C-alpha angles and dihedrals in degrees: 000000000000094000100030089223122138116253103187142002123214104212103221119181101201121091096244136036105198100178144011134187137178121219115244091247091054096236101108140046118196124201133198116202148138091263102133093174103057095023137283085248120048134179123211135192103243095208098049100026089227123142110250111232094240125123120208099212130309114295090220099055112075093192094059106025146028110270096195136035120312115236104185137022127189132178123217112248094225132050095224127187091284092053132254112324133210122205117205136177129196154185084260091080094251144101118210137193117216137190104238093204095055102020088230122143112247098186141354120218107209120175112097123094099212140029115323105223100186143006124189136185122239115240090259091041093229092112137034130200121215128191129198150192086247089077098252139112119207129193111208132196104237097208095049099025088225117150125225120223111295118258109233105177096115125084103225136345120003112214110174140024143173139181122239114250090252092053089237101109143030129215121206134184125199152173089271088074090247134125109204126194116204145160116240092214090060094057109093133189111233 
């Protein structure tokens, strides 16, 4: 940062890189892109800048992999008993949770009817929130994969979300030029 000079370049081959994230231990960089050849999700060695030879699913199998460009990537903060996790969302209307060590999908979050722009962990990593072009935000239980009732307060696509530090609230931003703060337990299915 002091010099403003580039240190490394990660040579991606897709047209667009939609999202990047750095693991909390500084060892890994994840990218989400439209690279259907090398994978929509890729893992990189942060020290060397080299792509790690690890596939995150098979781009042709919708049950175990994204089948379209990945729009967001987020590492878990902790390396829990099951290993470091990576949360992704995609144009294929899903979010997915991956085991970084194996590249295997732990869970698929399927409930939106259009693109899933963003997916974020709660601070305790027991829940995630996803937001979509379909105008909804959904809070999911990570362990069970069960969704809460969709939050429908926005008028149009919802692009971004985050949990409050105390896990009590969620903030979302959307096409309607509004930023809304809401509590998942107040959202009811009717």
